[in-house]
C-alpha positions as semicolon CSV with decimal commas, in nm:
position;residue;x (nm);y (nm);z (nm)
1;M;2,207;0,484;0,405
2;F;1,931;0,632;0,192
3;S;1,584;0,643;0,348
4;V;1,233;0,694;0,213
5;Q;0,957;0,801;0,453
6;L;0,582;0,842;0,439
7;I;0,485;1,135;0,663
8;C;0,124;1,196;0,769
9;L;0,032;1,520;0,944
10;R;-0,326;1,554;1,060
11;N;-0,547;1,803;1,238
12;A;-0,549;1,752;1,614
13;S;-0,930;1,774;1,615
14;E;-0,967;1,486;1,363
15;T;-1,014;1,144;1,526
16;N;-0,969;0,939;1,208
17;P;-0,598;0,935;1,117
18;L;-0,677;0,889;0,746
19;K;-0,900;1,198;0,716
20;G;-0,797;1,562;0,715
21;S;-0,437;1,464;0,660
22;N;-0,151;1,617;0,470
23;I;0,056;1,321;0,358
24;S;0,399;1,355;0,199
25;V;0,683;1,131;0,087
26;R;1,040;1,221;0,179
27;A;1,356;1,075;0,032
28;D;1,672;1,121;0,234
29;G;1,503;1,394;0,439
30;K;1,386;1,598;0,138
31;E;1,019;1,620;0,051
32;V;0,969;1,475;-0,299
33;V;0,588;1,450;-0,307
34;S;0,350;1,659;-0,097
35;Q;-0,020;1,731;-0,047
36;I;-0,122;1,370;-0,099
37;V;-0,488;1,335;-0,009
38;D;-0,543;0,965;0,061
39;L;-0,364;0,651;0,168
40;Q;-0,388;0,475;-0,169
41;Q;-0,221;0,767;-0,346
42;A;0,041;0,785;-0,068
43;L;0,131;0,416;-0,104
44;C;0,149;0,455;-0,481
45;C;0,388;0,751;-0,444
46;L;0,595;0,565;-0,187
47;V;0,644;0,262;-0,414
48;A;0,711;0,493;-0,710
49;V;0,988;0,677;-0,523
50;Y;1,159;0,347;-0,439
51;F;1,130;0,243;-0,805
52;M;1,244;0,573;-0,958
53;L;1,545;0,603;-0,728
54;D;1,628;0,233;-0,768
55;I;1,630;0,171;-0,393
56;A;1,567;-0,174;-0,245
57;F;1,282;-0,198;0,004
58;P;1,405;-0,203;0,364
59;S;1,413;-0,558;0,502
60;V;1,150;-0,487;0,770
61;L;0,903;-0,362;0,507
62;K;1,005;-0,577;0,211
63;R;0,713;-0,822;0,224
64;T;0,456;-0,551;0,290
65;L;0,579;-0,321;0,014
66;T;0,619;-0,615;-0,227
67;F;0,258;-0,713;-0,154
68;V;0,143;-0,354;-0,219
69;Q;0,347;-0,339;-0,538
70;N;0,235;-0,676;-0,678
71;C;-0,119;-0,733;-0,548
72;I;-0,266;-0,390;-0,504
73;F;-0,099;-0,195;-0,784
74;E;-0,023;-0,499;-1,005
75;L;0,315;-0,356;-1,106
76;E;0,484;-0,693;-1,147
77;A;0,358;-1,025;-1,281
78;M;0,243;-1,256;-1,003
79;D;0,450;-1,542;-1,143
80;K;0,758;-1,339;-1,044
81;A;0,625;-1,252;-0,698
82;P;0,766;-1,417;-0,385
83;V;0,571;-1,719;-0,259
84;T;0,463;-1,534;0,055
85;V;0,302;-1,257;-0,153
86;V;0,121;-1,508;-0,376
87;R;-0,003;-1,699;-0,070
88;M;-0,137;-1,379;0,091
89;Q;-0,315;-1,274;-0,228
90;N;-0,477;-1,618;-0,260
91;E;-0,598;-1,605;0,102
92;L;-0,747;-1,259;0,050
93;L;-0,921;-1,371;-0,270
94;K;-1,071;-1,671;-0,087
95;K;-1,206;-1,448;0,189
96;I;-1,349;-1,201;-0,061
97;S;-1,509;-1,483;-0,259
98;V;-1,675;-1,623;0,054
99;K;-1,811;-1,280;0,150
100;V;-1,946;-1,217;-0,200
101;Y;-2,108;-1,562;-0,200
102;N;-2,269;-1,498;0,138
103;L;-2,399;-1,159;0,025
104;T;-2,555;-1,309;-0,289
105;Q;-2,720;-1,582;-0,079
106;D;-2,864;-1,318;0,152
107;V;-3,006;-1,129;-0,147
108;I;-3,155;-1,447;-0,298
109;N;-3,317;-1,551;0,029
């Protein structure tokens, strides 16, 4: 079975796991992308490796990676996205809208 991995190596002195990291993507044990500097770029590379090698997402990560692919990177039309992904995106948009509304009310008052 073919595997794709996201590997994050960080300095032992760094308390934030997303800072000071050397992130890489491995496909079947071989490093295919290295020296990735942030999580957004790492996720983009991870999804790209699955796409370029025509590998299906593993079942335990399928919903998460489909959400990343469709909602964050907008790589596929939302009308083709699974219902669970569309539902999650709508919930996030509602929460963001409420926060933006509350912030504007605070500024007005």
